[in-house]
N, C-alpha and C positions, 0 to 999 in steps of 0.2 A: 504494500500500500504506500502511495506517495501523496503528500499534501504540499501545497504551495503557499508561502507567506511572504509578505514584504519584509518582515523581520523575524528572525528566530533568536531568542535570547537563551543562552546556556548558563544557568545558575540563578536561583531565586532569592539571593540575598539583597541587601540594600542597594547595591548597584544594579542588579539584574531586574528585580521586580519593579523598581522605580522607572527604569528605562522602558520596560514593557508597557506600563500604564501610560507613560507620557506618549509613546509611539501610538498607542491605541487612541488616545485623546486627539492626536493629530491626524487620525483617519487611516492608519496603517493596519493591515491584517497581521496579527502577532501570535506567535507561539512561544511558550516558556517551557524550558526543559529543566527539571530538577530531580536529582537522584536521591536526595535526602529530604530534609524538612524545609518547607517554605520559610523564608527569613534568613537562611544561611547561618553562618557563624555568629553574626551580630545578635540575632534574635534567640538562637538556640544554645549557643555555647560561649557567648561573649557579652556584648553591651548590656542586653536586657537582664539575663539571669544574674550577672555579677552585681548590677545595680539594684536588683531586687534583694539580694543578700545584703548589700551595703545599706539599703534602707532599713532592713530589719536590724542590722547591727547598730545603726545609728539610733533607732528607736529604743533598743535595749539599753544602750548607753545613756540615753536621755531619761528613761524610767529609773535607772540606777541613781541618777542625780536629782530625782524629783524632790527629795527632801530639801534641797537648796531653795526651792520655790515654795516651801511650806506645805508640800503635798506628801502625805503618808501613803506608802504602797505596801508595806509589809515586805516579806522576803520576795525578791524578784527572781524568777526562775526562767530558764530558757528551754523551750521545746524545739529542738533543732529539726526534728522530723517535720513539724508543722511549718517551720520557716522554709524548709526545702519544698514542701508541698505547695506553699503559697507561691514560691518562685516558679514552680512548674505550671501553676494555674495562670499566672501572668503570661508566661510564654505561650501556652495553649491559646489563650484568648487573643493575643496579638497575631498568632499564626492563622487563626480563623479569620481575623480581619483582613489579612493579605489574600487569603483564598476568596473572600467576598469581593475584594477589589478586582481580582482577576475575572471573576464571573461578571461583575458589574460592567467591566470594560470589554467583555467578549473576547478575552484572551484564552486561547486553548492551552491547557496545561498537560504536559507529557511527563509522567513520572518514570525516570530511567536515566541511564548514563548516556552521554552524547559523545559522538566522534565525528570528525569532519574528514570524510574520505577524499574530498576535493572541495575547492571553493564553490560556494553556493549549494552545498549538500550537507545535511546533518542527519546522521543515523542515530536513532534512539532505541535503546533496548533496556528493559527492566524486568524484575522478577514477575511482575503481573502485566507486562506489556510486551506483546509480540514485536519483533523488529519492524520499525517503520522509518521510512526515509522522508525527510522534510526538505522540500526545495525552498531555498532561502535567497531572497533578493539581497539581503544583508544579514550578517551574524554579529551578535555582541557576545563576547566571552566574558563571563563574570563568575568564575568558579572559585575565587577566593584563595585563602591559605588555611593551613592547619598548624598546630604547635609542632615545633621541631622536636623530633623524637631522638634524643641523644642516648643511644644504647650504651655508650662508654660510661655514662653516669648512672647506669643501673636502672634505666627506665623499665618498669614492668606493669604500669597501669594500676598498681595496687598500693604499694608502699612508696614507690618512687613514681610520681605522677606529673601530669601536665595540668593546665587549666581545665581541660575537658573533664578529667576525673575529679578535680577539686570541686566541681559543681555537682557531683553526684555522691559525695561522701555521706556516710550514714551517722557520723558523729563529728564533733569538733575535736581535732587531735590535741592532746595535751601539749605536745611539742611539735612545732612545724619549722623546718628549715626551708627557706626560699632561695634558690640559686638564681640570681638575676634581680637587680634592683631597678628594673625599668618600670614602665607604667603598669603592666599586668601583674608583675611581682609585687609591687607596692600596694596595688589595690587589694590583692588577696591577703597580704600581710596585715593591712589595716582592718579588713573584715574579720579575719580569724582572731586577731589580737583583741578586738572589741568583744568578741564572743567568748573570750577566756583562754585562748591558746597562748603558750609561750613561744613567741616567734623570733626567729633569727634570719636576717637578710644578709646574703653573701653576694657582694658585687665586686667585679674585677676592676672597675673604673675608680678614680679617686672619690667620686660622689655618686649617690643614687640619683636616678632620674637625670642622666646626663644631657638629655635633649631639652630640659626645662631651664628657664632662666636661672642662672647659678645662685642668685640670692634666694629665690623661691625654693630651690632644691636644698640649699644649705639650711634654711629655716625648717623645712619639712623634716629633714633628718633629725633636727633637734626635737621637734614635736614627737617624732616616732620614739626617740629614746625616752622622752618624758612619759610616754604611754606604755613603757615597758618593753618596747620592741628593740632587740639588739641589732645594731647595724654594723656590719664589718665591711669596710671598703678596701680596695687595693689588695684583695685576696683572690687566689686562684685555687679552684677545686681540683684536687689531684685524683681522688676516687671516692666512690660511695660504696660502703660496705654494709651488708645486711646480716643481722643476727636475729635469733628468735625474739629478743626483747627490744631491739632498737635498730634504727638505720643511722649509720655513722658517716658523716661527711668529713673526709680528711683533706685538710688544706695543704698547699705546697710548703707552708711553714712548719708543718708537722702537727699543728693544732687540730683537734677533733671536736666536732659538734654532734652530739647525740640527739636524735629526734625520733618521733613516731612516724612522721611522714616527711618526705622531701618533695617539694614542688619545683619542677624545672621550668624556668620562665626566661629563656635566653634566645628567643627568636621564633620565626615562623617559616614554614616551607610552602612553596607554591603548588597549588592543585592544578598542575598543567599536564601531568602524565596521562597518556591514553586519549588525549583530545584529537590526535592526528595532526598536530601542528607541523611536523616535518613533512607529511604528505601534502599539506596545503602550501608549504613554503613560508609559514609564518615565522618571522625572526624572533629568537629568544635571547636573553642575556645570560650572563655567567651564573646567575642564581636561579635560572629557570623562569625568570619573569618575562612577560610578553612585552616586546618593545612597541611603543605607540608614539604617534606624533601629537601635535597640539590639538588635533581634532579627535583624538582617541582612536585613530585608525592604525591598523598594523601595517606590516610591509606588503600585505595582500589587499588590494582594493576590495571594499565591501565587507571586510572582516575587521571588527573593532574589538577592543578589550577595555574593561573598566574594573576598578576596585583594586584589591590587594595584589592581584596577579600582575599589575603594571609596576609594582614596587615604587610607586611615587610616594604619596603620604598615605599610610595604611590606617585610615579612619573611615568609619561607616558613612559619615556625612560627605567625605570626599568621594567615596564610591558612588553615592547618589548623584552628586554634582557631575561626576564624569559620565554617568549614565545619561543624564539630561543633555550634556554636550554631544555625546555620540549620536543620540536620537535626532537632535536638531540638524546635525550634518547629514544624517541619513535622509531626512525629510527635506533636504535642500536649503536649509537655513544655516549658512556658514557661521560657526561659532567655535571659539578656542577655549581651552581650559586655562584658568588663571589660578595659580597656587599661592599668590602673594598674601592673601588674607584668609587663612584657615585657622579657626579657633581650635585649640587643643585642650581637652578636658580630662582631668584625672579625678576619679571618685574615691579618693582617700578621705580620711577624717583628720583635719579639715580638708576641704576640696582644694584642687589646684586648677587654674585655667590660665591660658595665655594666648595672645594673638599678635602677629607682626614680629618685629625683630626682638630677639633676646639680647641681654647685655653682652653676652659673649659673642654673638653673631655680629653685633655692631662693632665691637672691638676688633674682631678678626678681619672685618671688611674695611676697617679704617673709617667708619661712619661716625661723625660727631653727634653727640646727643646730650640733652639735659634730662635730669631725672627728677620726678616728683613722687613722693611716697606718703601714704597715709595709713596709719595702723588701725586695725579694727578695735583696738583697745580704747581709741578715742571716739568710737562710733556709739551714738546713743542706742541705736537699734541692736547692735551687737551686745551692748551691756545688758539691755533688758532681756535678751534671749540667753545670755550667759555663754555666748560663743565669741570670744574676743581674740582668739589666736589668729595671727596672720596680718596681711597688709594688702593694699593696692599700690601698684607701681606703674607710673606712666613714663615712657621714653618719648621725648619730643625733639624735633630738629631745632638747633639753636638759632638758625637764621629764619626759617619759615614758620616755626612753631608747630609744624604739622606733627600729628601724633604718629610715631613710628612703631610703637608696640605698647601693649598693656599686659601686666602679669599680676595675677591675684592668687593669694593663698588665704583661705578663710571660708566662712559660712556662705553657702550658695554661690561660690566662685563660678561654677559651671553655668549658672543662669546669668550672673552679672556680666560675663564676658561678651554676651550678645551685643550690648550697647557699644562696647569697646571695638568689636569687630566692625560694626557699622561705621564708627568714627574713623578707623584706619582705612576702610575701603573707600569712604567718601572724601578722604583727604582732610578731615576736620583738624582744626588746630587745638592745642591744649587750652587756649583762651576761649574758644567756642564751647568746648566741653565744660570748662569751668563756669562760663556765664549762662549755661543752660540750667534753668531752675529744676532742681530735683526735690521730690517730695520728702517731707520729714515726719516722723523718723523712719528712715529706710536704710538698708545696706547700700543702695545705689548712691547715696550721698558720698560714700567713701571714694567713688570714682571721681566725682566732682572735686572733692577736696584734694585728691592726688594730682588732678590737673591743675588746681590752684597752686599746689606745692611746687610745680615746675618753675613758677615765677616767684617762689618764696612767699606766697600770699594765702596759704591755707589758714583758715580761721581757727580750727580746733587743734592745731599742733604747734 
């Protein structure tokens, strides 16, 4: 059986399903191929389930400090199985929402694995799907990535795990060692520490969160230590040994860290095997990533790629933006991908968010900048909610006063960064941001005050 479509999308994650819906909205006939669950890694094993756990951990921590607000709760207990079930319910509900969107927009869904035997042809086969060939005027590949499985570190999916298995644990480990102090490692460290685990982060770089503004990362490391998380930087893991009672991480220095579970969080691998890229002539890079141009088109006309497999900026919202760019070009509307203003959000406690240039990027590129900073300790809203850790930092051009970057550590940082992203994208100045009236008392006032601080005019510091 052969069917014909204007567009066939391979992969139903935030890059793929968004592209499929937009193409259908623009009048294209669309098929979506997904061999696993709709929503991809983001919905099923990434963004959503981790944030569901983070929300539960934050609420647990808040209830534990309820006495500070004069609220008596008695003994606070944690039902971890209920927390995990709620996480699963959220994922199921959102997956059903994607299925509804596909039906609403008359997108044909094929559940199976896809392979491209030649440009313009997509073969699909699944456990419950007889082989079917789809004739495709255009193809968007959006197959994403998975955790790097480092067998040399003893990965077994049980005691030495990745983020996938961490989301399916049946109890909070008493002791958790996290190999890798990047975004994923720090988020899980924050979650499990809040739920009562004794957590140790092992990072080979001089600091955790090396891609984050260095001042934000440094302060976050201090917050982690204050919350009982052990952070070891500039350390190299030599081996992971298992015994009946513990999993021991041996460092190159000879030091050993004993734990119940070890979480490996040191990278992602591309889901590009078996797609038929070589047969089609699609160029790939040294990491297995698919090479694309600014229109998201590969080396083969009519074949596009979006999301993590392009190895650009591996974030769900970037994948969605790439998907929209690819579709616009497929539908004859020339559009290029712009990576200059991409907000980066980390759901630790407190949260971290940034957009635009970091301090280290500006210094490395020789870009001059002025800095304005405002601590949440001086925020009325932060004081009344009892969440005063962190700050807002604004980087601005000394000549034009244009906002170059904004970095936030603190309560609701991942929500507050939206205003900053708009300011950077629109070329707003620190003066314009400072002169914009912000409601009081709100956390958003802190962004206004940080912008005022660029000129030494912050009222409350």
